[in-house]
C-alpha positions, 0 to 999 in steps of 0.5 A: 321837412320845409317847403323850400319853394313857396314864394313863387307866384306859380308855386309848384313846390320844391319837388324834393327827390333823390333821397339818401340817409347818412347818419341822422340826416336825410340828403336830397335835391330840391328847388329853391327860388334863390339857389335853383335845384341844389343839395339840401339836408334835414334832420327832421327837426323844426328849422332843420332843413337847410341848403347843404351846398350851392354847388353851382352858384350860377344856376342849377347843380341838379344833384342826382344819384345820391348814394351812401358809401360808408360814411360818405355821401356821393352823387353826381352834380353840375358845378357850372364848369364841367 
């Protein structure tokens, strides 16, 4: 899994958390210098870690409580609106 936040001068890492596996992908919240704290996923391959969705383009969406329900990923997040 890639370090998504290695460019900041006060490098603290991307602090991945809230992991949930769905199929062959692992979903998690992490901090990225361009997107803030958003939802990411990885398939563990080289280059396989990527932003899944920028749910709040104006700031952090803070995805939390990631759970798998059947074939769906459900979670709480802030979209900037509500």
